[in-house]
Each structure stands twice: as structure tokens, then as C-alpha cells.
N, C-alpha and C positions, 0 to 999 in steps of 0.2 A: 446272593449269599448262599441260598439253598443248593444251587447247582454246584458251586465250588465245594461246599461242605459235603455233598453227596459223593463227589469224585474222590475227595481225600479220604473220607470214611471208607469208601469202596476199595481204595488202595490198601488200607489197613496198615498195620505195623510193618509188614513185609515190604510193601510198596514204599513207605516212607524211608525205611532203613536202606532199601535198595537204591533209592534216589540219592540219599546222602553219600553212600559208598560210591556210586557212579559219578557224582559230581566231583568227588575228590580223587577217584582212582582211574577214570578212563576219559579219553578225549570227548566222547559223546556227552559226558557230564558237564562240559562247559556251557551247555545250552539248557541246563536244568535250573529251575527257579529255587535254589536252595534256601536263600534267606526268607523269601515270602512263604515257602512251603513250611519251614520250621516254625516260623511265627504263627502261621495259620493252624498248624497242628497243636501248638501250645495253647492257642485260643480255644480250639476244640477240646483239648484236655481239660480246660477250666469248666467245660460244660458236660464233662463225663464221658465223652466219646473215646478218649484215650487216657492212659494212666501216665501221668508225668514222671512218676518214679521209675517206670520202665523206659519211657522215651529218652530221658536225658542220658543215662549211662550207655544204652545200646546205640543211640544216635552218635554219641561221642566216640564209641568204639568203632562204628562203621566209618566215621570221618577219619579216624586215626589209621585204620586198616587201609582205607582208600588212598590216603596220602602215602602210606608205605608202598603200596602197589605202584603208585606214580614214581616214587623215588627209585625203586628197583628197576622200573621200566627205563627211566632216564639213565641209570648206570649201565644198563644193558645196551641201549641204543647209542648212547654217547653223543658226540657232536654231530652225528649224521642227522639229527633232528633239525638242524639249521638248514640242511640242504633238501629236506623233504618238500615236495610240491604241494601246493594248495589243493584241497579237496573239499567235499561237502562238509566234512567234520573237522577239518584242520586248516588253519591259516597261519602262515609264517608270521604274520603281523602279531598274532597272539603271543608267540614265543618271544618275539622282539620286545613287545611291551612288557612282558613278564621279566625278561632279562634286565630291562631298564629299571623296573621296580626293584628287582633283586639287587642291582648295583647301587641303588639309592639307599636301601634299607638293610642290606646285608642279611644275616641269618634271621633277623627279626621278621623278614619277609614271610617265613613259614607261619608265623602267628598272624601278622597283619593281612596277608593275602586271603585268609579265611573270610574276611569281610569285604573282599573285592571280587565280584563275579569275573569269570574267565581266568583272571590271575590266580584265583584259588585252585583251578584245575592244573595250571602249568607250573606253579611254583615248586611243588615237590619233584616234578620231572626235571626241572632245571637244577635243583639241588643235587639230584642224582647225576645229571650230566656233568656238573661241576665237581663231582666227587666230594661233596660236603661230608665231613666226618659223620658217620651214621649215628653215633651216640648223641652228638649235638643236634642233628636233624630230629631224632626221635624225641628228645626232650622238648624241643620247640613245637614239634608236631602234636605231642600230647597236650601241651598248654593251649595251643591254638584250637585243637579239636574240641577240647572241653569248653573253652571260652566261647567259641562260636555256637556250638549246639546248645549249651546251657543258657547262653545269652539270648539267642533267638527264641528258643522254646520258652524260657523263663519270662521273657518280655510279653509274649502272647498269652501265657498262662496268667500272669499278674494282671495284665490289662483286662482279660476276660473275667477275672474275679473281682476287680475293683471298679469297673465301669459297666453298670447295668445296660443291657441292650446294645453293647458295642458290636455284636455280631451283625447288626443291620448295616453297618458301614464297612464290612469286610472288603468289598471290592475296592473302595477308596483307600483303605489301609494297605492292601496289597500293592496298589499302584504307587502309593507313597513309599513303601519299602523298596520297590523296584527302582523308583526315581532316586532314592537315597543311595541304593547300591550301585547305581550306574554313575552317580555324580563324581566319585573320585576318578573314574576313567575319562569323563568329560573334561575335568580340570587338567588331567595329565595330557590329554590330547590338545587342549588349548595352550597349555604351557609349551608343549613340543612345537606347535605351529609358530609360537612367538619367538622361540629360540631359533 
């Protein structure tokens, strides 16, 4: 716990907000642990290391701005993204999976994707590629950004306030969050193999 705590505290507000923006706004962000980071920061806020009243609005703003960057990138790049070659930071399979998610859930994807790693990064890009009406995108983006950041930060903050000594189990909690975050992708993968 102490090592993770020291790393996150060392990142400070700027590091946390930068990670939230990057996960939402740039390809590299697909590999950042957004859910577990926000939960852990919320837990640390319950212990006085961060101020939850600063975290929630600024993290939500960074998530919203990040998705806006992704949306405008998608509009600028257009369908060429589907022909891009795989690289260290980009896999066509991520775009294909996000497209399938998008086709299944429609514009709700912008909200739901916030809670699904990797899909979270590519959903706004595909909304831009598909030229989703910007006003519609923006409304769903704001709802999703606030729900995700407030939900994750709030869950960590509440757990830290109501369960004494919970910080001793932080590694297990983070592993549980990662497991739960990846579970929808595993189910989708199993479903696609069955079809």
C-alpha cells in the first residue's frame, strides 16, 4: 500500500488530472489505469492527502476535455483510422471492438464506455469519425465524464471514510477494480467467439 500511496501522492493533482485527460484524449491513454487510479485517489482523499472538492470537478473537466480532443481528432482523421497499421500504441482491434460496442449501444456508448477500459479511449474518436452531432456528443460526454469521475472518486472516498483500515488492502482492491474493469471486454470476447 505504502509504495502505491507514495507514487500517487508524488504525482499530485497535476499527475492525476494529466492521467485522466490522457486516458480520454490520446491513444497512449488506453493503457492508463483510470478506474483504479481514480478510486485510489478518492481513498487517499478520505485520509487527507487530496481534497475531494477539488478532485471531482477538475477530474470531470479533464475527462470531458480529453474526450473532446478525441472527438475532434476522429473528425479530422476520419475513416483513415480503420486503415492505420498496428503500432506500439495502436491496435486496429481496439477500434473494431469499440465500433462493435458503439453499434450495440449507440450514442449511449459515450457514457457507458467511460466504465470500459480501452473502449473509453476510442469511443469519442469513433464518434468523431462517424460525425456524431457535436451537441449530442457533448451532452453525453459531460454526463459520462461526471458520472465516471464522481463515481470512482466517490466510491474510494466513501469506502475510506466508512471502513477503518481499508488502506491495508489497497493492492487487493486495485486488483479487484482492474478485474471488474476488464470483465466486460472478456464477456464481449467470449460472446464474439461463440458467434
